[in-house]
C-alpha positions in Angstrom: 0.0 0.0 0.0 1.4 3.4 -0.9 1.7 6.2 1.6 -1.3 8.1 0.1 -3.6 5.1 0.3 -2.4 4.3 3.8 -3.2 7.9 5.0 -6.6 7.9 3.3 -7.4 4.6 5.0 -6.4 5.8 8.4 -8.2 9.1 8.1 -11.4 7.2 7.2 -10.9 4.9 10.1 -10.3 7.8 12.5 -13.5 9.5 11.3 -15.3 6.4 12.4 -13.4 5.8 15.6 -12.4 9.2 16.9 -14.9 9.3 19.7 -13.3 6.3 21.3 -10.0 8.3 21.5 -7.7 5.7 19.9 -4.1 5.6 21.1 -1.1 6.2 18.9 -0.4 2.5 19.1 -3.9 1.6 17.9 -3.7 4.1 15.0 -0.2 2.8 14.0 -1.4 -0.8 14.1 -4.3 0.0 11.8 -1.9 1.7 9.4 0.5 -1.2 9.7 3.4 1.0 10.8 5.5 1.5 13.9 4.3 4.3 16.2 7.2 6.6 15.4 6.9 6.0 11.6 3.1 6.5 11.7 3.5 9.7 13.7 6.0 11.1 11.3 4.0 10.1 8.2 0.7 11.4 9.7 2.3 14.8 10.5 3.9 15.0 7.0 0.5 14.3 5.3 -1.9 16.3 7.6 0.3 19.0 9.2 -0.9 18.1 12.7 -0.2 15.4 15.2 -2.5 12.3 15.4 -3.6 13.4 18.9 -4.5 16.9 17.7 -6.4 15.5 14.8 -8.4 13.1 17.0 -9.2 15.9 19.4 -10.5 18.1 16.6 -12.7 15.2 15.4 -14.0 14.6 18.9 -14.7 18.3 19.4 -16.6 18.4 16.1 -18.7 15.4 17.1 -19.5 17.1 20.5 -20.6 20.3 18.8 -22.8 18.4 16.4 -24.4 16.5 19.3 -25.0 19.6 21.3 -26.6 21.3 18.3 -29.0 18.4 18.1 -29.8 18.8 21.8 -28.1 15.6 22.8 -26.1 15.1 26.0 -22.3 15.2 25.7 -20.0 13.5 28.2 -17.1 15.9 28.7 -14.9 13.6 30.5 -14.7 9.8 30.3 -15.4 9.5 34.0 -17.9 12.3 34.3 -21.0 11.4 36.3 -24.4 12.2 34.7 -27.4 13.3 36.7 -30.1 10.7 36.9 
């Protein structure tokens, strides 16, 4: 798989899995690269780190949910009122 196809594939995967906050190790495994090589290639192709990219996707998802009037958990361990 060439570099472009690999990045396209991981970006699609991230779009589907961003809300689960995948780790660098998980993203690298999906791309079939070492963590350091994946990080380098990701930054080269996108201009941002994988972590920053996932945070932007998560923030966009939260904004969409709030706009629809849905509840948003702001912290994985946040308690919700019953």
